[in-house]
N, C-alpha and C positions, 0 to 999 in steps of 0.2 A: 883855196876855197875862201871866199869872202863872207863875212857875217853881215846880214842885212839888219839895219837898225830901223825897223818899221814899228809903228805903234807908239804908245805913250812911254816916255822915258827909255826908249830903245828896247822895249819888250814887245815881242811878237805874240799876239793873242791867238793866232790861228791854231797852234797845237792844242790850246785849251779847248777851243770849240770842237775840234775833232775828237778829243778825249771825252768830252761831255756827250757828244753824239754816240760814241762807242758805248759808253756806260748806259745811256738810255736804251739803246737797242738791245744790249745784253740783258738789262733788267726786264724789258718788255718780253724778250724771248724766254727768260726763265719763268716769268709769271704765266706766260701762255703755256709753257710746258707743264708747270705744276698744276694749272687749272685743269688740264687733261682734256679729253675729248668730250664735247657736248654737241648735240645736234644729230642730224640724220647721217646715215652711213655714206651718203653720196658726197658730202662735203669733207669727209675725213682726209682724203689726199690733198685737198686744197689747204686745209689747216696745217697739215704736216709740212707742206711746201712753204707756207708762210712762216712757220716757226724756224725752219731750216734757213730761210732767207734772212731772218733776223740775226741768227748766229753768224752766218757768213758776212753779213753787212757789218756786224760788230767787229769781227776780226779785221776786216778791211779798213774800217775807220780807225781802229787802234794802230794798225800798221802805218797809216798815213800820219797819225799824230806822232808816233815814235820817230818817223823819218823827218818830219818837219821840226820837231823839238831837237833833233840831233844836228840840224843845220843842213840836211841833205835835201836839196830842192830840185836838182837835175840828175839825169842818168849819169852824167860825167862825174858828179860828186860821189855817187854811189860806187862807180868804177874806181875812183881814186881811193876811197876808203877800203875797198877790197884789195887793191894793190898794196896799201899800207899794212893791212893785216897779213898778207902773204909775206911781205918783207920782214915784218917783226917776228913771224914764225920761222923764218929762215928758208922759206920755199922759193925756188927760182920763179921769176916772173913768167907769165904766159907769153907765148909767141904771138905777135900781132900779125894780122893778115892785111896790112896796108900796103 
């Protein structure tokens, strides 16, 4: 797994932006949840869906930020990390279907 030196002084700023987006979505979702329901009963399902979408989007953004900050950029990198964890735990590697 190679480390990419992108950005200024070899620091990759992408995880920072993903983390900021996650925090903004989470804050917006919490404020919408605390504000409660206002308006007619016809729009209540729409608002509930919007708040739930903010929470799901926040979790997705945080996951991407974590993966990017860990240096995992491709699926192959994630599979390699999983194999290393299995090896360190003493579990036999999985059989490949190749």
